[in-house]
C-alpha positions, -999 to 999 in steps of 0.1 A, spaced: 0 0 0 14 33 -10 3 69 0 13 104 -9 4 129 18 3 166 9 -1 192 36 -27 216 22 -42 250 29 -73 235 12 -83 207 -12 -114 194 -30 -126 167 -53 -150 174 -81 -169 147 -100 -189 155 -131 -188 192 -123 -201 187 -87 -180 191 -56 -180 158 -38 -157 168 -9 -136 197 3 -114 205 33 -96 234 47 -62 232 63 -51 196 66 -39 166 45 -47 153 11 -39 116 11 -36 98 -23 -40 61 -17 -27 33 -40 -35 -4 -32 -20 -36 -45 -33 -72 -43 -9 -82 -15 -21 -54 8 -43 -60 39 -56 -46 72 -21 -46 87 -9 -22 60 -39 0 67 -33 0 105 3 9 101 -4 38 76 -32 52 96 -12 53 128 18 68 110 -3 94 92 -22 106 123 11 110 142 32 125 114 45 159 126 43 181 95 24 211 109 41 241 123 42 248 160 43 284 175 80 286 165 74 277 129 89 243 133 71 212 118 64 197 152 26 191 153 5 163 140 -28 165 122 -44 157 156 -25 186 173 -33 210 144 -70 201 143 -69 197 105 -90 177 82 -81 148 59 -93 142 23 -86 106 10 -85 100 -28 -80 65 -43 -53 66 -70 -43 33 -86 -16 51 -107 5 52 -76 12 15 -82 25 22 -117 55 2 -130 77 23 -153 107 0 -156 100 -14 -191 93 11 -219 76 45 -215 40 34 -210 33 27 -173 19 -7 -164 -7 -9 -136 -5 -47 -132 5 -42 -95 -27 -23 -87 -53 -43 -69 -85 -55 -86 -117 -36 -79 -129 -65 -57 -98 -63 -35 -93 -25 -36 -127 -12 -27 -131 -29 7 -95 -19 16 -101 17 5 -133 18 26 -115 3 55 -86 28 52 -111 57 52 -129 44 82 -98 37 102 -82 70 92 -114 87 105 -111 67 138 -75 79 142 -85 115 134 -115 113 157 -140 123 130 -149 111 95 -125 119 67 -137 134 34 -133 111 4 -133 110 -33 -153 83 -51 -135 51 -59 -130 45 -96 -145 79 -106 -129 104 -130 -121 130 -103 -107 165 -106 -86 171 -75 -77 207 -66 -53 216 -38 -31 243 -25 0 225 -12 11 243 19 49 246 22 51 226 -1 51 196 21 47 162 4 55 129 20 55 94 4 49 62 24 49 26 13 41 -3 36 67 -24 17 94 1 29 86 5 66 122 8 77 
């Protein structure tokens, strides 16, 4: 399981011209899932994400978590994070989980991330053609992969 976290001043997801979700200050989390992923990957990522100290304290030092900062989280599924680009110039998405595997894991990730945050997270729509807008704050962008925990 792979995520890209972006600290944002605001972010939103629009589907077919209608705003599905929006947040103010917080995190945009792009989530890629592969067949081998499971609940243990979700648990690790949610714990790490909730505790990640990427928000400024009173001294302007990134020393506060999303919990400390009181920010919101927007989670967007993104199978392209699982792209393989080693052979040729056209990415292969063979590592991306099938719909049957990915949907329950995506829903579980969103639920558990909400539990870690203490309130529901905002979400995109799995499999939809989404327009994601954000104002990256910093910019701060962090990549995590459960296959590289160390």
